[in-house]
MISE-595216 format. One line per field, with one value per atom (N, C-alpha, C, O): residue number from 1; atom name; x, y, z. Coordinates in Angstrom, 2 decimals. Layout:
N
i = (NUM|...) $
at = (CA|...) $
xx = (X|...) $
yy = (Y|...) $
zz = (Z|...) $
REM end
This chain:
82
i = (1|1|1|1|2|2|2|2|3|3|3|3|4|4|4|4|5|5|5|5|6|6|6|6|7|7|7|7|8|8|8|8|9|9|9|9|10|10|10|10|11|11|11|11|12|12|12|12|13|13|13|13|14|14|14|14|15|15|15|15|16|16|16|16|17|17|17|17|18|18|18|18|19|19|19|19|20|20|20|20|21|21|21|21|22|22|22|22|23|23|23|23|24|24|24|24|25|25|25|25|26|26|26|26|27|27|27|27|28|28|28|28|29|29|29|29|30|30|30|30|31|31|31|31|32|32|32|32|33|33|33|33|34|34|34|34|35|35|35|35|36|36|36|36|37|37|37|37|38|38|38|38|39|39|39|39|40|40|40|40|41|41|41|41|42|42|42|42|43|43|43|43|44|44|44|44|45|45|45|45|46|46|46|46|47|47|47|47|48|48|48|48|49|49|49|49|50|50|50|50|51|51|51|51|52|52|52|52|53|53|53|53|54|54|54|54|55|55|55|55|56|56|56|56|57|57|57|57|58|58|58|58|59|59|59|59|60|60|60|60|61|61|61|61|62|62|62|62|63|63|63|63|64|64|64|64|65|65|65|65|66|66|66|66|67|67|67|67|68|68|68|68|69|69|69|69|70|70|70|70|71|71|71|71|72|72|72|72|73|73|73|73|74|74|74|74|75|75|75|75|76|76|76|76|77|77|77|77|78|78|78|78|79|79|79|79|80|80|80|80|81|81|81|81|82|82|82|82) $
at = (N|CA|C|O|N|CA|C|O|N|CA|C|O|N|CA|C|O|N|CA|C|O|N|CA|C|O|N|CA|C|O|N|CA|C|O|N|CA|C|O|N|CA|C|O|N|CA|C|O|N|CA|C|O|N|CA|C|O|N|CA|C|O|N|CA|C|O|N|CA|C|O|N|CA|C|O|N|CA|C|O|N|CA|C|O|N|CA|C|O|N|CA|C|O|N|CA|C|O|N|CA|C|O|N|CA|C|O|N|CA|C|O|N|CA|C|O|N|CA|C|O|N|CA|C|O|N|CA|C|O|N|CA|C|O|N|CA|C|O|N|CA|C|O|N|CA|C|O|N|CA|C|O|N|CA|C|O|N|CA|C|O|N|CA|C|O|N|CA|C|O|N|CA|C|O|N|CA|C|O|N|CA|C|O|N|CA|C|O|N|CA|C|O|N|CA|C|O|N|CA|C|O|N|CA|C|O|N|CA|C|O|N|CA|C|O|N|CA|C|O|N|CA|C|O|N|CA|C|O|N|CA|C|O|N|CA|C|O|N|CA|C|O|N|CA|C|O|N|CA|C|O|N|CA|C|O|N|CA|C|O|N|CA|C|O|N|CA|C|O|N|CA|C|O|N|CA|C|O|N|CA|C|O|N|CA|C|O|N|CA|C|O|N|CA|C|O|N|CA|C|O|N|CA|C|O|N|CA|C|O|N|CA|C|O|N|CA|C|O|N|CA|C|O|N|CA|C|O|N|CA|C|O|N|CA|C|O|N|CA|C|O|N|CA|C|O|N|CA|C|O|N|CA|C|O|N|CA|C|O|N|CA|C|O|N|CA|C|O) $
xx = (7.66|8.91|9.10|8.02|10.06|10.07|10.43|10.78|10.33|10.77|12.16|12.31|13.35|14.48|14.55|14.89|14.33|14.59|14.20|14.76|13.05|12.54|13.21|13.00|14.17|14.78|15.74|16.21|16.00|17.43|17.29|18.31|16.03|15.95|15.62|15.83|15.02|15.53|17.00|17.09|17.97|18.89|19.38|19.39|19.94|20.25|19.81|20.20|18.89|18.01|18.05|17.58|18.63|18.74|19.15|18.49|20.68|20.98|19.78|19.54|18.92|18.36|17.06|16.60|17.02|16.28|16.88|16.16|17.97|19.34|18.76|17.96|19.09|19.26|17.75|17.75|17.03|15.35|15.08|14.52|15.70|15.31|16.26|15.79|17.58|18.24|17.66|17.53|17.37|16.16|15.17|14.93|14.55|13.25|12.50|11.32|13.68|13.48|14.78|15.14|15.47|16.90|17.28|18.36|16.16|15.98|16.18|16.60|15.90|15.76|17.27|17.45|18.04|19.45|20.35|20.77|20.32|20.72|20.17|20.77|18.61|17.89|18.01|18.23|17.84|18.20|17.41|18.02|16.26|15.10|15.60|15.08|16.77|17.14|16.97|16.48|17.27|16.89|15.66|15.35|15.03|13.41|12.78|12.13|13.05|12.94|13.41|12.81|14.77|15.21|14.29|13.43|13.66|12.98|11.71|11.27|10.96|9.83|10.31|9.68|11.21|11.66|11.56|11.20|12.07|12.45|10.66|10.93|10.12|8.97|8.31|7.84|8.40|8.29|9.02|8.42|10.10|10.95|10.30|9.79|10.23|9.42|8.37|8.44|7.42|5.82|6.08|5.24|7.25|7.28|8.16|8.26|8.75|9.12|7.99|7.88|7.03|5.93|5.00|3.91|5.20|4.08|4.38|3.65|5.94|6.89|6.37|6.24|6.21|5.92|7.18|7.25|8.41|9.25|9.01|8.32|9.92|9.64|9.41|9.90|8.70|7.49|8.59|9.18|9.19|10.25|10.98|10.67|12.25|13.76|13.08|12.28|13.75|12.72|13.45|13.07|14.74|14.84|13.90|13.69|13.39|12.59|11.76|11.74|10.65|9.60|9.74|9.07|10.64|10.70|11.00|10.63|11.59|11.95|10.75|10.86|9.57|8.50|7.58|6.58|7.89|6.72|7.48|6.77|8.85|9.23|8.76|8.22|9.06|8.35|6.45|5.76|5.99|4.49|4.45|3.66|5.52|5.76|5.39|4.61|6.35|6.66|5.26|4.70|4.38|3.46|1.90|0.98|2.39|1.66|1.47|0.46|2.82|3.45|2.98|2.32|3.32|2.62|0.92|0.52|0.04|-0.80|-1.36|-2.43|-0.79|-1.21|-0.80|-1.57|0.56|0.75|-0.20|-0.58|-0.45|-2.01|-3.16|-3.84|-3.70|-4.71|-4.98|-5.98|-3.32|-3.29|-3.08|-3.20|-2.54|-2.24|-3.44|-3.37) $
yy = (-6.17|-5.43|-4.94|-4.90|-4.51|-3.34|-2.11|-2.05|-1.06|0.19|0.49|1.00|0.28|-0.30|-0.79|-0.13|-2.00|-2.89|-2.25|-2.43|-1.36|-0.98|0.31|0.79|0.96|2.16|1.67|2.19|0.64|-0.09|-0.63|-0.68|-1.07|-1.11|-0.06|-0.14|0.87|2.23|3.10|4.15|2.62|3.42|2.73|3.30|1.32|0.55|0.38|-0.46|1.25|1.29|2.59|2.64|3.60|4.48|4.93|5.46|4.29|4.67|4.09|4.89|2.76|2.57|3.93|4.02|4.71|5.45|6.40|6.73|6.71|7.27|6.78|7.37|4.76|3.99|4.52|5.19|4.12|4.49|5.63|5.57|6.58|8.34|8.14|8.56|7.46|7.29|6.62|7.05|5.47|4.32|4.75|4.59|5.45|5.66|7.09|7.36|7.91|9.73|10.17|11.09|9.70|10.48|11.73|12.20|12.32|14.08|14.59|15.75|13.79|14.48|13.93|13.88|13.64|12.85|14.73|15.26|15.28|16.62|17.79|18.86|17.60|18.96|19.39|18.72|20.86|21.71|21.05|20.80|20.84|19.98|18.56|17.93|18.22|16.90|16.65|15.58|17.38|16.98|16.34|15.53|17.71|17.26|15.93|15.36|15.26|14.57|12.86|11.78|13.28|11.76|12.17|11.38|12.84|13.37|12.83|12.40|12.79|12.37|10.49|9.58|10.33|9.08|8.13|6.97|9.20|8.54|8.64|7.85|8.74|8.78|7.46|6.72|7.32|5.66|4.89|3.89|5.07|3.98|3.64|2.53|5.10|5.06|3.75|2.58|4.39|3.60|2.46|1.74|1.66|0.66|-0.52|-1.74|0.59|-0.23|-0.29|-1.05|0.70|0.35|-0.56|-0.73|-1.35|-1.86|-3.68|-4.48|-3.80|-4.62|-5.90|-5.79|-7.05|-8.22|-9.15|-9.94|-9.32|-9.89|-11.77|-12.63|-11.79|-13.82|-13.48|-14.28|-12.35|-12.54|-12.29|-13.36|-11.35|-10.97|-9.89|-8.93|-10.08|-9.28|-7.57|-7.09|-6.94|-5.72|-4.78|-3.62|-5.14|-4.20|-4.13|-3.21|-5.60|-5.91|-5.05|-4.22|-5.21|-4.77|-3.23|-2.76|-2.37|-1.16|-0.43|0.72|-1.08|-0.94|-0.49|0.27|-1.19|-1.14|-0.21|0.19|0.24|1.33|2.70|3.71|2.84|4.32|5.15|6.24|4.41|4.81|5.14|5.52|4.81|5.25|6.67|7.39|7.31|8.57|9.51|10.45|8.85|10.20|10.31|11.36|9.13|9.29|10.18|10.73|9.83|10.58|12.12|12.71|12.62|13.92|14.45|15.49|13.74|14.15|14.46|15.55|13.39|13.41|14.57|14.99|15.27|15.98|17.29|18.22|17.55|18.48|18.99|20.15|17.83|18.10|18.45|19.26|17.91|18.45|19.84|20.34|20.32|22.34|22.88|24.09|22.47|23.61|24.38|25.27) $
zz = (13.45|13.25|14.44|15.04|15.11|15.98|15.35|14.17|16.17|15.67|15.35|14.24|16.13|15.20|14.42|13.44|14.23|13.01|11.84|10.75|12.08|10.95|10.49|9.38|11.59|11.21|10.39|9.37|10.88|10.41|8.99|8.29|8.47|7.46|6.07|4.86|6.94|6.10|6.10|5.46|6.76|6.87|5.93|4.84|5.96|4.80|3.64|2.83|3.49|2.08|1.22|0.08|1.84|1.77|-0.20|-1.09|-0.10|-1.39|-2.43|-3.34|-2.48|-2.89|-4.00|-5.13|-2.66|-3.26|-4.46|-5.40|-4.37|-5.78|-6.48|-7.21|-6.48|-7.33|-8.42|-9.46|-7.95|-7.88|-9.12|-10.21|-8.43|-8.95|-10.58|-11.64|-10.50|-11.47|-12.73|-13.88|-12.21|-13.18|-14.02|-15.22|-12.90|-13.52|-13.67|-13.87|-13.50|-13.31|-13.39|-12.65|-14.10|-14.93|-14.85|-14.48|-15.29|-14.99|-13.72|-13.65|-12.35|-11.16|-10.63|-9.41|-11.28|-10.83|-10.59|-9.56|-12.11|-11.91|-11.71|-11.83|-11.27|-11.13|-9.97|-8.97|-10.07|-8.82|-7.56|-6.51|-7.69|-6.98|-6.35|-5.43|-7.12|-6.16|-4.98|-4.63|-4.30|-2.80|-1.92|-1.04|-3.19|-3.08|-3.33|-2.45|-4.89|-5.00|-4.31|-4.37|-3.64|-2.65|-1.73|-2.11|-0.69|-0.02|0.00|1.07|-1.19|-1.56|-1.82|-1.27|-2.51|-2.29|-1.03|-0.88|-0.14|1.03|1.61|2.52|1.69|1.65|1.52|2.39|0.07|-0.53|0.33|0.73|0.72|1.36|2.34|2.49|3.54|4.99|4.66|5.06|3.80|3.69|3.53|4.06|2.77|2.26|3.51|3.46|4.67|5.68|6.59|7.55|6.13|7.78|6.93|7.48|5.40|5.17|4.65|4.08|5.23|4.54|5.91|7.13|4.96|5.81|5.98|5.04|7.10|6.58|6.24|6.79|5.13|4.74|3.55|2.75|2.94|1.78|0.94|0.82|0.26|-0.05|0.14|0.84|-0.67|0.24|0.20|-0.60|1.39|1.63|0.74|0.81|-0.34|-1.31|-2.69|-3.48|-2.64|-3.46|-3.59|-4.50|-2.29|-2.00|-2.31|-3.23|-1.52|-1.45|-2.88|-3.09|-3.65|-5.00|-6.06|-7.02|-5.60|-6.23|-5.52|-6.12|-4.04|-3.49|-3.66|-3.72|-3.75|-3.91|-4.78|-4.59|-6.11|-7.63|-7.59|-8.53|-6.09|-5.78|-5.48|-6.08|-4.29|-4.15|-5.15|-5.25|-5.97|-7.20|-7.48|-7.14|-8.22|-8.62|-8.25|-8.86|-6.70|-6.11|-5.83|-5.45|-6.14|-6.13|-7.33|-7.38|-8.38|-9.39|-9.63|-10.05|-9.31|-9.28|-8.52|-8.96|-7.30|-6.84|-7.30|-7.07|-8.07|-8.42|-9.92|-10.10|-10.87|-11.90|-11.34|-11.97|-9.97|-9.66|-8.88|-8.37|-9.05|-8.34|-9.11|-8.88|-10.73|-11.89|-12.27|-13.12) $
REM end
């Protein structure tokens, strides 16, 4: 996949980050840090785009399973540093 193709996947699926936040982490939607949580979810979306193999499953399905991982990594990091 070329860089522009990857970028297009990311741009077309930004709403998916909001959906995952609302579905799995509803308290983040109205949180003062919601933009921070969105950015963390975008990192998961970028990770998904970098590792996606076209033809395996729909990108949105693949990404929806990878976005929550970025939140898990954040919480693990916060736990170690508390």
